[in-house]
N, CA, C and O atoms as a CHARMM CRD file, in Angstrom:
* protein
*
  340
    1    1 MET  N    -40.02400   3.66100   6.82700 PROA 1      0.00000
    2    1 MET  CA   -40.91400   4.61000   6.41900 PROA 1      0.00000
    3    1 MET  C    -42.60800   3.87100   6.72000 PROA 1      0.00000
    4    1 MET  O    -42.96100   2.69400   6.79300 PROA 1      0.00000
    5    2 THR  N    -43.26100   4.96900   6.82100 PROA 2      0.00000
    6    2 THR  CA   -44.77100   4.38600   6.96100 PROA 2      0.00000
    7    2 THR  C    -45.66000   4.72300   6.05700 PROA 2      0.00000
    8    2 THR  O    -45.61400   5.83300   5.52700 PROA 2      0.00000
    9    3 THR  N    -46.72300   3.69400   5.71000 PROA 3      0.00000
   10    3 THR  CA   -47.56100   4.10200   4.52200 PROA 3      0.00000
   11    3 THR  C    -48.91600   3.69400   5.43600 PROA 3      0.00000
   12    3 THR  O    -48.84200   3.13500   6.53000 PROA 3      0.00000
   13    4 THR  N    -50.02500   4.04000   4.84500 PROA 4      0.00000
   14    4 THR  CA   -51.26500   3.88100   5.25300 PROA 4      0.00000
   15    4 THR  C    -52.17700   3.01300   4.33500 PROA 4      0.00000
   16    4 THR  O    -52.34300   3.26800   3.14200 PROA 4      0.00000
   17    5 VAL  N    -52.73400   2.00100   4.96400 PROA 5      0.00000
   18    5 VAL  CA   -53.42600   0.86500   3.94100 PROA 5      0.00000
   19    5 VAL  C    -54.75600   1.47500   3.77600 PROA 5      0.00000
   20    5 VAL  O    -55.37200   1.93500   4.73800 PROA 5      0.00000
   21    6 THR  N    -55.29200   1.48900   2.34500 PROA 6      0.00000
   22    6 THR  CA   -56.72600   1.97800   2.63700 PROA 6      0.00000
   23    6 THR  C    -57.72200   1.25800   2.68100 PROA 6      0.00000
   24    6 THR  O    -57.40700   0.10800   2.98600 PROA 6      0.00000
   25    7 SER  N    -59.16700   1.44300   2.46000 PROA 7      0.00000
   26    7 SER  CA   -59.97100   0.79000   2.45800 PROA 7      0.00000
   27    7 SER  C    -60.03400  -0.47000   1.61200 PROA 7      0.00000
   28    7 SER  O    -60.43500  -1.58700   1.93900 PROA 7      0.00000
   29    8 LYS  N    -59.51100  -0.01000   0.36200 PROA 8      0.00000
   30    8 LYS  CA   -59.76200  -1.23100  -0.39000 PROA 8      0.00000
   31    8 LYS  C    -58.25100  -2.34200  -0.49400 PROA 8      0.00000
   32    8 LYS  O    -57.98700  -3.22700  -1.30900 PROA 8      0.00000
   33    9 GLY  N    -57.42600  -1.79200   0.78500 PROA 9      0.00000
   34    9 GLY  CA   -56.45300  -2.91800   0.84100 PROA 9      0.00000
   35    9 GLY  C    -55.26700  -2.11100   0.21100 PROA 9      0.00000
   36    9 GLY  O    -54.13000  -2.50100   0.47600 PROA 9      0.00000
   37   10 GLN  N    -55.44300  -0.93600  -0.66300 PROA 10     0.00000
   38   10 GLN  CA   -53.90100  -1.00300  -0.90800 PROA 10     0.00000
   39   10 GLN  C    -52.84800   0.19900  -0.20100 PROA 10     0.00000
   40   10 GLN  O    -53.07300   0.77600   0.86300 PROA 10     0.00000
   41   11 VAL  N    -51.64400   0.40600  -1.09600 PROA 11     0.00000
   42   11 VAL  CA   -50.94300   1.15200   0.04100 PROA 11     0.00000
   43   11 VAL  C    -49.94100   1.56200  -1.14400 PROA 11     0.00000
   44   11 VAL  O    -49.79100   0.85400  -2.14000 PROA 11     0.00000
   45   12 THR  N    -49.26000   2.79300  -0.93400 PROA 12     0.00000
   46   12 THR  CA   -48.71200   3.70700  -1.76800 PROA 12     0.00000
   47   12 THR  C    -47.00200   2.84600  -1.35600 PROA 12     0.00000
   48   12 THR  O    -46.75700   2.34800  -0.25700 PROA 12     0.00000
   49   13 LEU  N    -46.31600   2.86300  -2.19700 PROA 13     0.00000
   50   13 LEU  CA   -44.98700   2.74800  -1.83700 PROA 13     0.00000
   51   13 LEU  C    -44.28000   4.13400  -2.47200 PROA 13     0.00000
   52   13 LEU  O    -44.48400   4.84800  -3.45500 PROA 13     0.00000
   53   14 PRO  N    -43.32900   4.10700  -1.34700 PROA 14     0.00000
   54   14 PRO  CA   -42.81400   5.81700  -1.12000 PROA 14     0.00000
   55   14 PRO  C    -41.84500   5.84500  -2.32800 PROA 14     0.00000
   56   14 PRO  O    -41.37500   4.74300  -2.61300 PROA 14     0.00000
   57   15 LYS  N    -41.45400   6.89100  -3.09500 PROA 15     0.00000
   58   15 LYS  CA   -40.65800   7.04400  -4.14900 PROA 15     0.00000
   59   15 LYS  C    -39.24900   6.41700  -4.08600 PROA 15     0.00000
   60   15 LYS  O    -38.63000   5.72700  -4.89600 PROA 15     0.00000
   61   16 LYS  N    -38.96300   6.85900  -2.92100 PROA 16     0.00000
   62   16 LYS  CA   -37.30900   6.13100  -2.56600 PROA 16     0.00000
   63   16 LYS  C    -37.36400   4.54000  -2.63700 PROA 16     0.00000
   64   16 LYS  O    -36.35400   3.92100  -2.97300 PROA 16     0.00000
   65   17 VAL  N    -38.42600   3.95000  -2.35200 PROA 17     0.00000
   66   17 VAL  CA   -38.90900   2.58300  -2.23500 PROA 17     0.00000
   67   17 VAL  C    -39.00700   2.02400  -3.79900 PROA 17     0.00000
   68   17 VAL  O    -38.47300   1.09000  -4.39600 PROA 17     0.00000
   69   18 ARG  N    -39.62300   2.69600  -4.03500 PROA 18     0.00000
   70   18 ARG  CA   -40.18300   2.19400  -5.77500 PROA 18     0.00000
   71   18 ARG  C    -38.68800   2.63100  -6.55700 PROA 18     0.00000
   72   18 ARG  O    -38.31800   1.71100  -7.28600 PROA 18     0.00000
   73   19 ASP  N    -37.94500   3.57300  -6.56800 PROA 19     0.00000
   74   19 ASP  CA   -36.85000   3.76500  -7.38100 PROA 19     0.00000
   75   19 ASP  C    -35.42900   2.68300  -6.86600 PROA 19     0.00000
   76   19 ASP  O    -34.62500   2.27100  -7.70200 PROA 19     0.00000
   77   20 ALA  N    -35.32000   2.33800  -5.34400 PROA 20     0.00000
   78   20 ALA  CA   -34.26000   1.73600  -5.26300 PROA 20     0.00000
   79   20 ALA  C    -34.95300   0.29800  -5.46000 PROA 20     0.00000
   80   20 ALA  O    -34.10600  -0.45500  -4.97900 PROA 20     0.00000
   81   21 ALA  N    -35.92700  -0.43200  -5.86100 PROA 21     0.00000
   82   21 ALA  CA   -36.47700  -1.34200  -5.93800 PROA 21     0.00000
   83   21 ALA  C    -36.49000  -1.54400  -7.70400 PROA 21     0.00000
   84   21 ALA  O    -36.28700  -2.64700  -8.21200 PROA 21     0.00000
   85   22 GLY  N    -36.75400  -0.33300  -8.49500 PROA 22     0.00000
   86   22 GLY  CA   -36.52400  -0.44300  -9.99700 PROA 22     0.00000
   87   22 GLY  C    -37.89000  -0.39900 -10.19400 PROA 22     0.00000
   88   22 GLY  O    -38.20200  -1.03100 -11.20400 PROA 22     0.00000
   89   23 ILE  N    -38.69000   0.03300  -9.70100 PROA 23     0.00000
   90   23 ILE  CA   -40.50700  -0.31800  -9.61800 PROA 23     0.00000
   91   23 ILE  C    -41.06200   1.02400 -10.52700 PROA 23     0.00000
   92   23 ILE  O    -40.78300   2.18400 -10.22300 PROA 23     0.00000
   93   24 LYS  N    -41.71000   0.72300 -11.43300 PROA 24     0.00000
   94   24 LYS  CA   -42.06000   1.67700 -12.37900 PROA 24     0.00000
   95   24 LYS  C    -43.68700   1.80400 -12.13600 PROA 24     0.00000
   96   24 LYS  O    -44.25800   1.03300 -11.36500 PROA 24     0.00000
   97   25 PRO  N    -44.27000   2.66500 -12.73400 PROA 25     0.00000
   98   25 PRO  CA   -45.94700   2.78400 -13.12000 PROA 25     0.00000
   99   25 PRO  C    -46.26700   1.72300 -13.74300 PROA 25     0.00000
  100   25 PRO  O    -45.39800   1.60800 -14.60700 PROA 25     0.00000
  101   26 GLY  N    -47.17600   0.64600 -13.85800 PROA 26     0.00000
  102   26 GLY  CA   -47.55200  -0.44300 -14.63300 PROA 26     0.00000
  103   26 GLY  C    -46.72000  -1.77000 -14.07100 PROA 26     0.00000
  104   26 GLY  O    -47.20600  -2.87500 -14.30800 PROA 26     0.00000
  105   27 ASP  N    -45.59900  -1.68700 -13.40500 PROA 27     0.00000
  106   27 ASP  CA   -45.00800  -2.74600 -13.28500 PROA 27     0.00000
  107   27 ASP  C    -45.76400  -3.82300 -12.25300 PROA 27     0.00000
  108   27 ASP  O    -46.44300  -3.50700 -11.27700 PROA 27     0.00000
  109   28 LYS  N    -45.52400  -4.93300 -12.63500 PROA 28     0.00000
  110   28 LYS  CA   -46.01000  -6.16500 -11.78700 PROA 28     0.00000
  111   28 LYS  C    -45.10500  -5.90600 -10.52200 PROA 28     0.00000
  112   28 LYS  O    -44.08700  -5.21400 -10.56300 PROA 28     0.00000
  113   29 VAL  N    -45.74300  -6.74400  -9.02400 PROA 29     0.00000
  114   29 VAL  CA   -44.62600  -7.12900  -7.84700 PROA 29     0.00000
  115   29 VAL  C    -45.16200  -8.38700  -7.47600 PROA 29     0.00000
  116   29 VAL  O    -46.33100  -8.64100  -7.76500 PROA 29     0.00000
  117   30 ASP  N    -44.49800  -9.15600  -6.91000 PROA 30     0.00000
  118   30 ASP  CA   -44.95900 -10.10200  -6.40800 PROA 30     0.00000
  119   30 ASP  C    -45.19200  -9.79900  -5.00900 PROA 30     0.00000
  120   30 ASP  O    -44.25300  -9.13800  -4.56600 PROA 30     0.00000
  121   31 VAL  N    -46.13300 -10.04400  -4.10800 PROA 31     0.00000
  122   31 VAL  CA   -46.18200  -9.90100  -2.50100 PROA 31     0.00000
  123   31 VAL  C    -46.51300 -11.57700  -1.76000 PROA 31     0.00000
  124   31 VAL  O    -47.28100 -12.51700  -1.96600 PROA 31     0.00000
  125   32 ARG  N    -45.68900 -11.31200  -1.05200 PROA 32     0.00000
  126   32 ARG  CA   -45.60800 -12.53600   0.38900 PROA 32     0.00000
  127   32 ARG  C    -45.53800 -12.21500   1.58000 PROA 32     0.00000
  128   32 ARG  O    -44.86700 -11.22200   1.85900 PROA 32     0.00000
  129   33 ASN  N    -46.07700 -12.81100   2.42500 PROA 33     0.00000
  130   33 ASN  CA   -45.63800 -12.53700   3.92600 PROA 33     0.00000
  131   33 ASN  C    -44.76300 -13.46700   4.40000 PROA 33     0.00000
  132   33 ASN  O    -44.80100 -14.64900   4.05800 PROA 33     0.00000
  133   34 THR  N    -43.72700 -12.85900   5.41300 PROA 34     0.00000
  134   34 THR  CA   -42.62000 -13.69900   6.24400 PROA 34     0.00000
  135   34 THR  C    -43.37000 -13.94500   7.17500 PROA 34     0.00000
  136   34 THR  O    -44.49100 -13.48200   7.38600 PROA 34     0.00000
  137   35 ALA  N    -42.67200 -14.82100   7.88000 PROA 35     0.00000
  138   35 ALA  CA   -42.75300 -15.73700   8.73200 PROA 35     0.00000
  139   35 ALA  C    -42.84700 -14.52700  10.05700 PROA 35     0.00000
  140   35 ALA  O    -43.43100 -14.69300  11.12800 PROA 35     0.00000
  141   36 SER  N    -42.32500 -13.68000   9.75100 PROA 36     0.00000
  142   36 SER  CA   -42.41700 -12.80300  11.26100 PROA 36     0.00000
  143   36 SER  C    -43.32000 -11.67300  11.14800 PROA 36     0.00000
  144   36 SER  O    -43.23200 -10.55500  11.65600 PROA 36     0.00000
  145   37 GLY  N    -44.33300 -12.24300  10.27800 PROA 37     0.00000
  146   37 GLY  CA   -45.48000 -11.46000  10.18100 PROA 37     0.00000
  147   37 GLY  C    -45.43100 -10.13400   9.25500 PROA 37     0.00000
  148   37 GLY  O    -46.43700  -9.46100   9.03200 PROA 37     0.00000
  149   38 GLY  N    -44.15700  -9.83800   8.74600 PROA 38     0.00000
  150   38 GLY  CA   -44.12500  -8.73700   7.42400 PROA 38     0.00000
  151   38 GLY  C    -44.67400  -9.02000   6.30000 PROA 38     0.00000
  152   38 GLY  O    -45.36000 -10.00600   6.03400 PROA 38     0.00000
  153   39 VAL  N    -44.27000  -7.84700   5.39000 PROA 39     0.00000
  154   39 VAL  CA   -44.90600  -8.50700   3.98800 PROA 39     0.00000
  155   39 VAL  C    -43.85100  -8.09900   2.95200 PROA 39     0.00000
  156   39 VAL  O    -43.30600  -7.00400   3.08600 PROA 39     0.00000
  157   40 TYR  N    -43.49100  -8.98700   1.82000 PROA 40     0.00000
  158   40 TYR  CA   -42.24300  -8.84200   0.96600 PROA 40     0.00000
  159   40 TYR  C    -42.57600  -8.35500  -0.46100 PROA 40     0.00000
  160   40 TYR  O    -43.17300  -9.08200  -1.25600 PROA 40     0.00000
  161   41 ILE  N    -42.30100  -7.50400  -0.66500 PROA 41     0.00000
  162   41 ILE  CA   -42.69300  -7.14400  -2.15500 PROA 41     0.00000
  163   41 ILE  C    -41.46200  -7.09800  -3.24400 PROA 41     0.00000
  164   41 ILE  O    -40.44500  -6.48200  -2.92600 PROA 41     0.00000
  165   42 GLU  N    -41.51900  -7.54500  -4.13400 PROA 42     0.00000
  166   42 GLU  CA   -40.67700  -7.83000  -5.16000 PROA 42     0.00000
  167   42 GLU  C    -40.62500  -7.84400  -6.54600 PROA 42     0.00000
  168   42 GLU  O    -41.58500  -8.43800  -7.03800 PROA 42     0.00000
  169   43 LYS  N    -39.89700  -7.42900  -7.27600 PROA 43     0.00000
  170   43 LYS  CA   -39.97700  -7.41200  -8.83400 PROA 43     0.00000
  171   43 LYS  C    -40.43800  -8.94900  -9.44200 PROA 43     0.00000
  172   43 LYS  O    -39.89100  -9.72700  -8.66100 PROA 43     0.00000
  173   44 PRO  N    -41.15200  -9.72700 -10.42000 PROA 44     0.00000
  174   44 PRO  CA   -41.30500 -11.08400 -10.22300 PROA 44     0.00000
  175   44 PRO  C    -40.12400 -11.50000 -10.87700 PROA 44     0.00000
  176   44 PRO  O    -39.58400 -10.74000 -11.68100 PROA 44     0.00000
  177   45 GLY  N    -39.55600 -12.86200 -10.57300 PROA 45     0.00000
  178   45 GLY  CA   -38.31300 -13.41500 -11.03500 PROA 45     0.00000
  179   45 GLY  C    -37.04500 -12.65100  -9.73100 PROA 45     0.00000
  180   45 GLY  O    -35.90400 -13.10100  -9.62300 PROA 45     0.00000
  181   46 ALA  N    -37.43400 -11.79200  -9.10600 PROA 46     0.00000
  182   46 ALA  CA   -35.89200 -11.38000  -8.72400 PROA 46     0.00000
  183   46 ALA  C    -35.59400 -12.59700  -7.54600 PROA 46     0.00000
  184   46 ALA  O    -34.42600 -12.82600  -7.23200 PROA 46     0.00000
  185   47 ALA  N    -36.58200 -13.26800  -6.99200 PROA 47     0.00000
  186   47 ALA  CA   -35.91300 -14.55700  -6.03700 PROA 47     0.00000
  187   47 ALA  C    -35.68400 -15.11200  -6.80100 PROA 47     0.00000
  188   47 ALA  O    -34.67600 -15.68100  -6.38400 PROA 47     0.00000
  189   48 SER  N    -35.91600 -15.60200  -8.14800 PROA 48     0.00000
  190   48 SER  CA   -35.35800 -16.93100  -8.45800 PROA 48     0.00000
  191   48 SER  C    -33.75400 -16.57200  -9.42100 PROA 48     0.00000
  192   48 SER  O    -33.08300 -17.37600 -10.06900 PROA 48     0.00000
  193   49 ALA  N    -33.49900 -15.01300  -9.18700 PROA 49     0.00000
  194   49 ALA  CA   -32.27100 -14.51300 -10.07100 PROA 49     0.00000
  195   49 ALA  C    -31.43400 -14.78400  -8.86700 PROA 49     0.00000
  196   49 ALA  O    -30.41300 -15.46300  -8.97800 PROA 49     0.00000
  197   50 TYR  N    -31.90600 -14.16800  -7.43800 PROA 50     0.00000
  198   50 TYR  CA   -31.08200 -14.33400  -6.31700 PROA 50     0.00000
  199   50 TYR  C    -30.56100 -15.72000  -5.97700 PROA 50     0.00000
  200   50 TYR  O    -29.37000 -15.87500  -5.70800 PROA 50     0.00000
  201   51 ARG  N    -31.53600 -16.86500  -5.98500 PROA 51     0.00000
  202   51 ARG  CA   -31.58900 -18.24300  -5.63300 PROA 51     0.00000
  203   51 ARG  C    -30.39900 -18.67500  -6.95900 PROA 51     0.00000
  204   51 ARG  O    -29.33700 -19.27800  -6.80300 PROA 51     0.00000
  205   52 LYS  N    -30.98200 -18.14600  -8.25700 PROA 52     0.00000
  206   52 LYS  CA   -29.64100 -19.05300  -8.84600 PROA 52     0.00000
  207   52 LYS  C    -28.55500 -18.41000  -8.32100 PROA 52     0.00000
  208   52 LYS  O    -27.80000 -19.19700  -7.75000 PROA 52     0.00000
  209   53 LYS  N    -28.17400 -17.18900  -8.30400 PROA 53     0.00000
  210   53 LYS  CA   -26.68700 -17.00100  -7.83100 PROA 53     0.00000
  211   53 LYS  C    -26.26700 -17.54400  -6.54400 PROA 53     0.00000
  212   53 LYS  O    -25.07800 -17.78500  -6.33500 PROA 53     0.00000
  213   54 LEU  N    -27.00000 -17.71400  -5.83400 PROA 54     0.00000
  214   54 LEU  CA   -26.86000 -18.70500  -4.79400 PROA 54     0.00000
  215   54 LEU  C    -26.01700 -20.06600  -4.67100 PROA 54     0.00000
  216   54 LEU  O    -25.10200 -20.47200  -3.95400 PROA 54     0.00000
  217   55 GLU  N    -26.68200 -20.49900  -5.58800 PROA 55     0.00000
  218   55 GLU  CA   -26.69200 -22.17600  -6.55600 PROA 55     0.00000
  219   55 GLU  C    -25.34800 -21.78900  -7.02200 PROA 55     0.00000
  220   55 GLU  O    -24.45800 -22.39500  -6.42700 PROA 55     0.00000
  221   56 GLU  N    -25.03800 -21.14500  -7.71300 PROA 56     0.00000
  222   56 GLU  CA   -23.93700 -20.97100  -8.33100 PROA 56     0.00000
  223   56 GLU  C    -22.81000 -21.07500  -7.22900 PROA 56     0.00000
  224   56 GLU  O    -21.97200 -21.97100  -7.32800 PROA 56     0.00000
  225   57 ILE  N    -22.77300 -20.16300  -6.16600 PROA 57     0.00000
  226   57 ILE  CA   -21.89200 -20.09500  -5.33100 PROA 57     0.00000
  227   57 ILE  C    -21.55100 -21.19600  -4.49600 PROA 57     0.00000
  228   57 ILE  O    -20.39800 -21.36500  -4.10100 PROA 57     0.00000
  229   58 ALA  N    -22.86800 -22.25400  -4.09300 PROA 58     0.00000
  230   58 ALA  CA   -22.86200 -23.34000  -3.67500 PROA 58     0.00000
  231   58 ALA  C    -21.94500 -24.39300  -4.50500 PROA 58     0.00000
  232   58 ALA  O    -20.95400 -25.03100  -4.14800 PROA 58     0.00000
  233   59 ARG  N    -22.60300 -24.34200  -5.68200 PROA 59     0.00000
  234   59 ARG  CA   -22.00500 -25.42700  -6.46600 PROA 59     0.00000
  235   59 ARG  C    -19.75100 -25.05300  -6.62500 PROA 59     0.00000
  236   59 ARG  O    -19.01700 -26.04000  -6.66600 PROA 59     0.00000
  237   60 LYS  N    -19.29900 -24.00300  -6.66600 PROA 60     0.00000
  238   60 LYS  CA   -18.41800 -23.53000  -6.80300 PROA 60     0.00000
  239   60 LYS  C    -17.79800 -23.46200  -5.31200 PROA 60     0.00000
  240   60 LYS  O    -16.66600 -22.98100  -5.28700 PROA 60     0.00000
  241   61 TYR  N    -18.16200 -23.73000  -4.46200 PROA 61     0.00000
  242   61 TYR  CA   -17.66900 -23.87900  -3.21000 PROA 61     0.00000
  243   61 TYR  C    -18.55300 -24.70900  -2.14300 PROA 61     0.00000
  244   61 TYR  O    -19.13600 -24.13800  -1.22200 PROA 61     0.00000
  245   62 PRO  N    -18.60000 -26.06700  -2.34000 PROA 62     0.00000
  246   62 PRO  CA   -18.97300 -27.07900  -1.78000 PROA 62     0.00000
  247   62 PRO  C    -18.77600 -27.15000  -0.33100 PROA 62     0.00000
  248   62 PRO  O    -17.57800 -27.10700  -0.05300 PROA 62     0.00000
  249   63 ILE  N    -19.68800 -27.26100   0.86900 PROA 63     0.00000
  250   63 ILE  CA   -19.18900 -27.33300   2.04200 PROA 63     0.00000
  251   63 ILE  C    -20.10600 -28.35000   3.03400 PROA 63     0.00000
  252   63 ILE  O    -20.26000 -28.45100   4.25100 PROA 63     0.00000
  253   64 ARG  N    -20.59900 -29.00600   1.91000 PROA 64     0.00000
  254   64 ARG  CA   -21.24400 -30.48100   2.76000 PROA 64     0.00000
  255   64 ARG  C    -20.47400 -30.73400   3.82500 PROA 64     0.00000
  256   64 ARG  O    -19.25500 -30.87800   3.73700 PROA 64     0.00000
  257   65 GLY  N    -21.33000 -30.82900   5.23600 PROA 65     0.00000
  258   65 GLY  CA   -20.17700 -31.53500   6.43100 PROA 65     0.00000
  259   65 GLY  C    -19.19700 -30.90400   6.65300 PROA 65     0.00000
  260   65 GLY  O    -18.27700 -31.59100   7.09600 PROA 65     0.00000
  261   66 ALA  N    -18.92200 -29.52000   6.49400 PROA 66     0.00000
  262   66 ALA  CA   -17.67400 -28.74400   6.54800 PROA 66     0.00000
  263   66 ALA  C    -18.11100 -28.19000   7.89500 PROA 66     0.00000
  264   66 ALA  O    -19.30900 -27.91500   7.96800 PROA 66     0.00000
  265   67 THR  N    -17.36800 -27.97500   8.97400 PROA 67     0.00000
  266   67 THR  CA   -17.26300 -26.89500   9.96400 PROA 67     0.00000
  267   67 THR  C    -16.74700 -25.51900   9.48700 PROA 67     0.00000
  268   67 THR  O    -16.17300 -25.25200   8.43200 PROA 67     0.00000
  269   68 THR  N    -17.01700 -24.87400  10.30500 PROA 68     0.00000
  270   68 THR  CA   -16.70900 -23.53000  10.01900 PROA 68     0.00000
  271   68 THR  C    -15.56200 -23.21200  10.17600 PROA 68     0.00000
  272   68 THR  O    -15.10800 -22.40000   9.36900 PROA 68     0.00000
  273   69 ASP  N    -14.76300 -23.67700  11.15400 PROA 69     0.00000
  274   69 ASP  CA   -13.08300 -23.52500  10.82800 PROA 69     0.00000
  275   69 ASP  C    -12.71000 -24.31800   9.31600 PROA 69     0.00000
  276   69 ASP  O    -12.06800 -23.62900   8.52400 PROA 69     0.00000
  277   70 GLU  N    -13.03300 -25.55100   8.93500 PROA 70     0.00000
  278   70 GLU  CA   -12.80400 -26.04400   7.77700 PROA 70     0.00000
  279   70 GLU  C    -13.31500 -24.75400   6.52500 PROA 70     0.00000
  280   70 GLU  O    -12.58700 -24.36400   5.61200 PROA 70     0.00000
  281   71 ILE  N    -14.60500 -24.31600   6.77500 PROA 71     0.00000
  282   71 ILE  CA   -14.62800 -23.37900   5.55300 PROA 71     0.00000
  283   71 ILE  C    -13.53700 -22.10500   5.74000 PROA 71     0.00000
  284   71 ILE  O    -13.03700 -21.60400   4.73300 PROA 71     0.00000
  285   72 MET  N    -13.25800 -21.69800   6.84800 PROA 72     0.00000
  286   72 MET  CA   -12.85400 -20.55300   6.99900 PROA 72     0.00000
  287   72 MET  C    -11.23700 -20.82300   6.50300 PROA 72     0.00000
  288   72 MET  O    -10.63900 -19.85000   6.04400 PROA 72     0.00000
  289   73 LEU  N    -10.70500 -21.80400   6.56800 PROA 73     0.00000
  290   73 LEU  CA    -9.51200 -22.32900   6.27500 PROA 73     0.00000
  291   73 LEU  C     -9.16300 -22.40100   4.91400 PROA 73     0.00000
  292   73 LEU  O     -8.08000 -22.15600   4.38300 PROA 73     0.00000
  293   74 GLU  N    -10.49700 -22.86500   4.29400 PROA 74     0.00000
  294   74 GLU  CA   -10.48800 -22.91600   2.56000 PROA 74     0.00000
  295   74 GLU  C    -10.69000 -21.56700   2.34800 PROA 74     0.00000
  296   74 GLU  O     -9.88600 -21.16500   1.50700 PROA 74     0.00000
  297   75 LEU  N    -11.49100 -20.61400   2.78900 PROA 75     0.00000
  298   75 LEU  CA   -11.38000 -19.49000   1.93400 PROA 75     0.00000
  299   75 LEU  C    -10.44500 -18.38600   2.23100 PROA 75     0.00000
  300   75 LEU  O    -10.26600 -17.54000   1.35500 PROA 75     0.00000
  301   76 ARG  N     -9.72000 -18.27400   3.55600 PROA 76     0.00000
  302   76 ARG  CA    -8.62600 -17.27000   3.84000 PROA 76     0.00000
  303   76 ARG  C     -7.11000 -18.41000   3.78000 PROA 76     0.00000
  304   76 ARG  O     -6.04400 -17.95400   3.36600 PROA 76     0.00000
  305   77 GLY  N     -7.18900 -19.40400   4.09400 PROA 77     0.00000
  306   77 GLY  CA    -5.99200 -20.03200   3.64300 PROA 77     0.00000
  307   77 GLY  C     -5.66100 -20.22400   5.11700 PROA 77     0.00000
  308   77 GLY  O     -6.42200 -19.83300   6.00200 PROA 77     0.00000
  309   78 ASP  N     -4.11000 -21.04500   5.43900 PROA 78     0.00000
  310   78 ASP  CA    -3.67400 -21.08200   7.15800 PROA 78     0.00000
  311   78 ASP  C     -3.00200 -20.23100   7.33900 PROA 78     0.00000
  312   78 ASP  O     -2.00000 -19.98800   6.66600 PROA 78     0.00000
  313   79 PRO  N     -3.53400 -19.37100   8.60400 PROA 79     0.00000
  314   79 PRO  CA    -2.99200 -18.25400   8.94600 PROA 79     0.00000
  315   79 PRO  C     -1.73700 -18.72200   9.35800 PROA 79     0.00000
  316   79 PRO  O     -1.09400 -17.68600   9.52500 PROA 79     0.00000
  317   80 ALA  N     -0.98000 -19.70800   9.63100 PROA 80     0.00000
  318   80 ALA  CA     0.16500 -19.87300  10.12100 PROA 80     0.00000
  319   80 ALA  C      1.18200 -19.63300   9.08600 PROA 80     0.00000
  320   80 ALA  O      2.33300 -19.27600   9.33600 PROA 80     0.00000
  321   81 GLU  N      0.67600 -19.85800   7.84500 PROA 81     0.00000
  322   81 GLU  CA     1.43700 -19.86200   6.69100 PROA 81     0.00000
  323   81 GLU  C      1.54200 -18.47300   5.96200 PROA 81     0.00000
  324   81 GLU  O      2.09400 -18.27500   4.88000 PROA 81     0.00000
  325   82 ASP  N      0.91700 -17.56100   6.74700 PROA 82     0.00000
  326   82 ASP  CA     0.98300 -15.88400   6.48700 PROA 82     0.00000
  327   82 ASP  C      2.43100 -15.48100   6.88100 PROA 82     0.00000
  328   82 ASP  O      3.02200 -15.92900   7.86300 PROA 82     0.00000
  329   83 PRO  N      2.96700 -14.51300   5.92900 PROA 83     0.00000
  330   83 PRO  CA     4.14400 -13.90400   6.13500 PROA 83     0.00000
  331   83 PRO  C      4.22300 -13.11500   7.71900 PROA 83     0.00000
  332   83 PRO  O      3.32100 -12.49300   8.28000 PROA 83     0.00000
  333   84 LYS  N      5.34000 -13.32700   8.10400 PROA 84     0.00000
  334   84 LYS  CA     5.67900 -12.44100   9.35800 PROA 84     0.00000
  335   84 LYS  C      6.03000 -10.93300   8.88900 PROA 84     0.00000
  336   84 LYS  O      6.66100 -10.69300   7.86000 PROA 84     0.00000
  337   85 PRO  N      5.60300 -10.07300   9.66200 PROA 85     0.00000
  338   85 PRO  CA     5.56800  -8.40400   9.43700 PROA 85     0.00000
  339   85 PRO  C      7.20200  -8.44600   9.78900 PROA 85     0.00000
  340   85 PRO  O      7.86000  -7.40600   9.79200 PROA 85     0.00000
């Protein structure tokens, strides 16, 4: 979706985007630039909630120093032990 920046630097977020993000009139949003030159808009706290979820997963499944093969073996089990059809 394309929108236009006004002379005041304002943009209108399309309704589909606002609805998908749960942004309502009067809500505050965090705005930051990305390394690729884009702009990221999110509800305050969304990034910290996502980070918290990732940290919980990392604590549950520590992978420090593990290879991809070791991680896959841990997650999926040894394919040699799969039942034969």
